[in-house]
C-alpha positions in Angstrom: 97.4 116.6 31.7 97.6 120.0 32.9 94.5 122.3 31.8 96.2 125.0 29.9 93.4 127.2 31.0 93.8 126.7 34.7 97.3 125.7 35.4 98.3 124.5 38.7 100.6 126.9 40.5 104.2 126.6 40.3 104.8 127.4 44.0 102.5 126.7 47.2 101.1 130.3 48.4 101.3 131.6 51.7 98.3 131.7 53.8 97.0 133.2 57.1 99.4 131.3 59.1 102.4 132.5 57.2 101.4 136.2 57.0 100.3 136.0 60.8 104.1 134.4 61.4 105.6 137.5 59.3 103.9 139.9 61.9 105.5 138.3 64.7 108.8 138.2 63.0 108.7 141.9 62.4 108.7 142.4 66.3 112.2 141.4 67.0 113.4 143.2 63.6 111.9 146.4 64.5 113.5 146.1 68.2 116.8 145.0 66.7 116.9 148.1 64.4 115.7 150.4 67.0 118.7 149.3 69.4 120.8 151.1 66.8 119.6 154.9 67.8 117.6 153.9 71.1 120.6 155.5 73.4 120.5 158.8 71.8 118.4 160.5 74.6 119.3 158.4 77.6 123.2 159.5 77.3 122.8 162.3 79.8 120.9 160.1 82.4 123.4 157.4 81.9 126.3 159.7 82.3 124.6 160.8 85.6 123.8 157.7 86.8 126.8 155.6 85.9 129.3 158.2 85.4 131.3 156.4 82.6 134.8 157.6 81.2 134.9 159.3 78.0 136.0 155.9 76.4 133.3 154.0 78.1 130.5 156.4 76.8 131.8 155.5 73.3 131.9 151.9 73.9 128.3 151.9 75.4 127.2 153.4 72.0 129.4 151.4 69.7 129.8 148.1 71.1 126.3 146.7 69.9 127.0 147.8 66.2 130.6 146.2 66.4 129.3 142.9 67.7 126.3 142.7 65.2 128.3 143.3 62.3 131.2 141.1 63.4 128.8 138.0 64.2 126.3 138.3 61.3 128.0 135.7 58.9 128.7 133.4 61.7 125.0 133.4 63.0 123.7 133.2 59.2 125.6 130.2 58.8 124.9 128.7 61.8 121.2 129.1 61.3 121.5 126.9 57.9 123.1 124.2 60.1 121.2 124.2 63.4 117.6 125.6 62.3 116.8 129.3 61.6 113.6 129.0 64.0 115.9 127.5 66.6 118.6 130.0 66.3 115.8 132.8 66.2 114.5 131.4 69.5 117.9 131.2 71.2 118.7 134.7 70.0 115.1 135.9 71.3 115.8 134.5 74.6 119.5 136.1 74.6 118.2 139.7 73.5 115.7 139.5 76.3 118.0 138.5 78.9 120.7 141.3 77.8 117.8 143.6 77.8 117.1 143.1 81.3 120.8 143.1 82.2 121.1 146.4 80.5 118.2 148.1 82.2 119.2 147.2 85.6 122.9 147.8 85.0 124.7 149.5 87.9 128.1 150.4 86.5 129.3 151.2 83.0 131.2 148.0 82.9 128.0 145.9 83.1 126.2 148.2 80.3 128.8 147.8 78.0 128.8 143.9 78.5 125.2 144.0 78.2 125.1 146.1 75.2 127.6 143.2 73.8 125.2 140.5 74.4 122.6 142.6 72.7 124.7 142.5 69.8 125.3 138.8 69.9 121.4 138.4 69.9 120.7 140.9 67.5 123.2 139.0 64.9 121.1 135.9 65.6 117.8 137.8 64.8 118.4 139.8 61.9 119.7 137.2 59.3 117.2 134.5 60.8 114.1 136.7 60.3 115.2 137.5 56.6 116.0 133.6 56.1 112.7 132.4 57.5 110.8 135.1 55.3 112.4 133.2 52.3 111.5 129.8 53.9 107.8 130.8 54.5 107.1 132.8 51.3 108.1 130.4 48.3 105.6 132.3 45.7 107.5 135.1 44.1 104.9 137.7 44.4 104.4 137.3 47.8 107.9 137.0 48.6 108.3 140.5 47.2 105.8 141.9 49.2 107.1 140.3 52.3 110.4 141.6 51.8 109.0 145.1 51.1 107.5 144.9 54.6 110.8 143.5 56.1 112.6 146.4 54.6 110.2 149.2 55.8 109.9 147.8 59.3 113.8 147.9 59.4 114.2 151.5 57.8 111.4 152.7 60.5 112.9 150.8 63.5 116.2 153.2 63.1 114.1 156.3 63.0 111.7 155.2 65.7 114.6 154.3 68.2 115.7 157.7 68.8 112.1 159.1 69.4 111.1 156.2 71.6 114.3 156.8 73.7 113.4 160.4 74.1 109.6 159.7 75.0 110.6 157.1 77.7 113.6 159.0 79.1 111.2 162.0 79.6 108.6 159.8 81.5 110.8 157.0 83.2 114.1 156.3 83.9 116.9 155.4 81.4 116.7 151.7 81.8 113.0 151.7 80.4 114.5 152.0 76.7 115.8 148.3 77.3 112.8 146.9 79.1 110.6 147.5 75.9 112.2 144.6 74.4 110.9 142.1 76.8 107.2 142.0 75.8 108.0 141.4 72.0 110.8 138.8 72.9 108.4 136.9 75.1 105.6 137.1 72.5 108.0 135.8 69.8 109.1 132.7 72.4 105.3 131.9 72.7 104.2 132.2 69.1 107.4 131.2 67.3 107.3 127.5 68.1 103.5 127.4 66.8 103.7 129.7 63.6 107.4 129.6 62.4 108.3 126.6 60.3 111.9 125.1 61.2 114.3 125.1 58.2 118.0 123.9 58.0 120.8 122.3 55.4 120.0 118.6 55.2 123.7 117.7 55.1 125.6 120.7 56.4 128.9 119.3 57.1 131.4 120.3 59.6 131.1 123.7 61.0 134.2 125.7 60.4 135.3 127.2 63.6 138.2 128.9 62.2 136.3 131.0 60.0 134.6 132.5 62.8 137.5 134.5 64.1 138.6 135.3 60.7 135.3 136.6 59.5 135.3 138.8 62.7 139.0 140.0 62.1 137.8 141.0 58.4 134.7 142.8 59.4 135.4 144.5 62.8 138.8 146.5 61.9 137.4 147.8 58.7 133.8 148.9 60.0 135.8 150.6 63.1 138.2 152.2 60.8 135.8 153.7 58.5 133.3 154.8 61.4 136.3 157.2 62.9 137.8 158.4 60.1 135.2 161.3 59.7 135.6 162.4 63.4 139.7 162.3 63.1 140.4 162.3 59.6 143.1 160.0 57.8 144.5 159.2 61.2 147.3 156.5 60.6 145.7 154.2 63.5 142.3 154.1 61.4 144.0 153.5 58.1 146.1 150.6 59.6 142.8 149.0 60.9 141.0 149.3 57.7 144.2 147.6 56.1 144.5 144.9 58.5 140.8 143.9 58.1 141.1 143.8 54.6 144.1 141.4 54.9 142.1 139.2 57.2 139.0 139.5 54.6 141.7 137.9 51.9 142.4 135.3 54.3 138.6 134.6 55.1 137.9 134.4 51.1 140.8 132.0 50.7 139.6 129.7 53.4 136.1 129.6 52.0 137.5 128.6 48.6 139.7 125.9 50.2 138.1 124.3 52.9 135.6 121.2 52.6 132.8 122.8 54.6 132.9 126.7 54.1 130.9 129.0 56.5 129.9 131.1 53.2 129.6 128.8 50.4 131.2 130.1 47.0 128.4 128.6 45.1 126.2 131.5 46.6 128.3 133.7 44.3 127.8 131.7 41.3 124.0 132.0 41.5 123.1 134.6 38.7 122.3 137.8 40.1 123.5 137.4 43.6 126.9 139.1 43.3 125.2 142.0 41.7 122.6 142.3 44.2 124.9 142.1 47.0 127.2 144.9 45.7 124.4 147.0 44.9 122.9 146.7 48.2 125.9 147.7 49.5 126.0 150.8 47.5 122.5 151.6 48.6 123.6 151.5 52.4 126.1 153.8 51.5 123.3 156.1 50.1 121.0 155.9 53.3 123.8 156.3 55.9 125.4 159.3 54.6 122.7 161.7 54.5 121.9 160.8 58.0 125.4 161.7 59.1 124.8 165.3 58.1 121.1 165.9 58.4 120.8 164.8 62.2 123.4 167.3 62.9 121.7 170.1 60.6 118.5 169.7 62.6 120.3 170.4 65.8 123.2 172.4 65.4 122.2 174.3 62.4 118.6 175.0 63.0 119.2 174.8 66.7 116.2 172.5 67.5 116.2 170.1 70.3 117.3 166.5 70.3 113.7 165.5 70.7 112.2 167.8 68.4 114.9 167.0 65.6 114.1 163.5 66.0 110.4 164.1 65.7 110.9 166.3 62.6 112.9 163.4 61.1 109.9 161.2 61.0 108.2 163.0 58.6 110.2 161.8 55.6 108.9 158.2 56.5 105.5 159.7 55.0 107.1 158.8 51.6 109.0 155.8 52.8 106.0 153.8 53.5 104.9 153.2 50.0 108.2 153.0 48.3 108.9 149.3 48.7 105.3 148.0 48.0 105.3 150.3 44.7 108.4 148.8 43.4 107.4 145.2 44.1 103.8 146.0 42.4 106.0 147.6 39.2 108.0 144.3 38.9 105.0 142.0 39.2 103.1 144.2 36.7 105.8 143.3 34.1 108.4 146.0 34.7 112.1 144.9 34.2 113.5 144.8 37.7 116.6 146.3 36.4 114.8 149.3 35.2 112.8 149.6 38.7 116.3 149.3 40.4 117.9 151.7 38.1 114.8 154.2 38.4 115.2 153.8 42.5 118.7 154.7 42.6 118.0 157.9 40.1 115.2 158.9 42.6 117.5 158.7 45.5 120.4 160.5 43.6 117.8 163.5 42.9 117.1 163.4 46.8 120.8 163.9 47.3 120.6 166.6 44.4 117.7 168.5 46.6 120.0 168.5 49.7 122.8 170.2 47.7 120.5 173.2 47.4 120.1 173.5 51.2 120.8 176.5 52.9 121.1 177.3 56.5 117.6 177.7 57.1 116.2 175.1 54.7 114.2 172.8 57.0 111.4 171.7 54.7 113.8 171.5 51.6 116.2 169.2 53.7 113.2 166.9 54.8 111.7 166.7 51.5 115.4 165.5 50.3 115.5 163.1 52.8 112.2 161.7 52.0 112.8 161.5 48.4 116.4 159.9 48.7 115.2 157.3 51.5 112.4 156.5 49.1 114.5 155.5 46.4 116.7 153.5 48.6 114.2 151.4 50.4 112.7 150.7 46.8 116.2 149.4 45.7 116.7 147.5 48.8 113.5 145.4 49.0 114.0 144.5 45.1 117.7 143.5 45.6 116.8 141.7 48.8 114.3 139.6 47.1 116.7 138.9 44.0 119.5 138.0 46.2 117.4 135.3 48.1 115.3 134.5 45.3 118.6 133.7 43.3 120.1 131.8 46.4 119.5 128.1 47.3 116.6 128.0 50.0 119.3 125.8 52.1 121.6 128.8 52.1 119.0 131.4 53.0 120.9 132.4 56.2 124.2 132.6 54.7 122.8 134.8 51.9 121.0 136.8 54.1 123.8 137.3 56.7 125.9 138.6 53.7 123.3 141.3 52.9 123.3 142.5 56.3 127.3 142.4 56.8 127.3 144.5 53.4 124.9 147.1 54.7 127.2 147.6 57.7 130.1 148.2 55.5 128.3 150.4 53.3 127.2 152.4 55.9 130.3 152.7 57.7 132.2 153.3 54.1 129.6 156.1 53.6 130.3 157.9 56.7 134.1 157.9 56.2 134.0 159.1 52.3 130.9 161.6 52.9 132.1 162.6 56.4 135.4 163.2 54.9 134.0 165.2 51.9 132.0 167.4 54.7 134.5 167.7 56.9 137.3 169.0 54.2 134.7 171.5 53.2 134.0 172.8 56.4 137.7 173.1 57.3 138.4 175.0 54.2 135.4 177.6 54.7 135.8 178.5 58.5 137.9 181.3 59.2 141.9 180.4 59.8 141.8 182.9 62.7 139.2 180.9 64.6 140.2 178.8 67.7 141.6 175.4 66.9 138.2 173.6 68.3 136.1 175.7 66.0 137.9 174.7 62.9 137.7 170.9 63.9 133.6 170.4 63.8 130.4 172.4 64.1 130.2 171.4 67.5 133.2 172.5 68.6 132.9 176.1 66.9 129.4 176.3 68.7 131.0 175.6 72.0 133.6 178.3 71.6 131.3 180.7 70.1 129.0 180.4 73.4 131.8 181.7 75.5 132.7 184.5 73.2 131.3 188.2 74.1 128.3 189.7 71.7 128.7 189.8 68.1 132.0 187.8 67.9 130.3 184.7 69.4 127.3 185.2 66.6 129.9 185.8 64.0 131.7 182.7 64.5 128.4 180.5 64.9 127.1 181.8 61.9 130.2 181.1 60.1 130.5 177.6 61.3 126.8 177.1 60.5 127.4 178.1 57.0 130.5 176.2 56.6 128.7 172.9 57.7 126.1 173.6 55.4 128.6 174.2 52.4 130.1 170.7 53.5 126.7 168.9 53.7 126.1 170.2 50.0 129.8 169.1 48.8 128.8 165.6 50.3 125.3 165.6 48.8 126.9 166.1 45.4 129.5 163.1 46.0 126.4 161.0 47.2 124.4 161.6 44.2 127.3 160.9 42.0 127.7 157.5 43.6 124.1 156.8 43.1 124.3 157.5 39.6 127.0 155.4 39.1 125.2 152.6 41.1 122.1 153.1 38.7 124.5 152.6 35.6 125.8 149.3 37.3 122.1 148.2 38.0 121.0 149.1 34.5 124.0 146.8 33.0 124.4 144.5 35.6 120.8 143.4 36.3 120.0 142.9 32.7 117.7 139.7 32.0 118.6 138.2 35.8 115.5 136.5 37.2 115.2 134.6 40.3 115.2 130.8 40.4 111.4 130.8 41.0 111.0 133.5 38.2 112.8 131.2 36.0 110.9 128.3 36.9 107.7 130.0 36.6 108.4 131.4 33.3 109.5 127.6 32.1 105.9 126.4 33.5 104.2 129.0 31.5 105.7 128.1 28.2 105.3 124.3 29.1 101.6 125.0 29.6 101.5 126.7 26.2 102.7 123.6 24.5 99.8 121.5 22.8 99.6 117.7 23.5 101.3 117.2 20.1 104.4 119.2 21.0 103.6 121.8 18.4 
């Protein structure tokens, strides 16, 4: 009989081996997230060396994120079938090889191909790391801490990527921004087989090859169309792209519901809490990416800071972000309702947008504070929602669950740039003087370029008007973002009530059993 004063743990607790393995997993996660922004300062050197066309330069930037987004679901499901550790190690080898190819590319076409291969490798690494966290940390308290670290590292990687690229390009050549990937991938290939457990679905069934092109055709056109809308407005081509993607999404969903061995099992969505976590996670990505779209331009084009200086300033909000996820996990572990903490996180993020709505054309510290408050709320929310989604999903479907969360993040970020970017652009074009040259009426960058060519007071006046118009647009977008996050807070308060993970429910039931006397009374 179990001693009620000293009950056996409901789940095995992770030890030093698992926490060391988590540290190893953080390396590829950091580098994959850094690769989103690592080319920011390498573009001038790449342009001078490889002489890409304008279209090729865009693809050098965008192909990584597009391939990553398109293959996340495929790779998450594949990891569940062939083994998440095996897929992680395959991805690490591919990522390292692609990094080497990119570093020594001698043509723009080669660099584009290498960036595409990096996207394939990244698509294997991101869901595999999250799924392995789910496998290694079965204790709910420990898993929450591990996922909090996972969320913090992923967020930090995006911020650090641009800074690292600036430092490396300043002291070495542009290929060095890719070579930094090699030591981490080599370490993962050596230590991964020793520290990481293998995990796969026992009876996965046949892999549905038709779902692979359907998933890519659903994700890629939507992400592409949404990312392009802010720069060129509601162009028919981009609206058609989004529409086509949504049609393929409907076909993909139909395929998953009718095939005998789906890539994404519909049973995932029957888990109590998985769907709300997925939807709210997408909304949190909307909040995070929307602010970055404006604040990076604000630091450089409104305040006039150099690219590297702006990137260094943008690291300051990380001081607040670092403690957000651990604090949120601690509150839940101390008995706070997850719904209340997530709701509070969204409201904190909304208040950050509220601060951003007060910014003027010379508000560096206010903008940095707004970014820190907003990002802290979002990171807290993301860590709790990720923990909820993975804890609700069956262990054997952890890869698929992780890939859906990552795909939702990509979709939320693209939608944010489309919606908030369109709001900011509309306000800018309304405020800019109608007599300004056509390029100045399109974007702040165009206005500053035109102003630089105008003589004396005319150029200064146009630049000042453009900066004021952009800042006004940023304030309008910030208000729209605040409204969205308040709506997310309401959805969290309603949709997450009384939701617990599988482990949480099991632990609670075990606790009740321990309190029952031998007579059953």
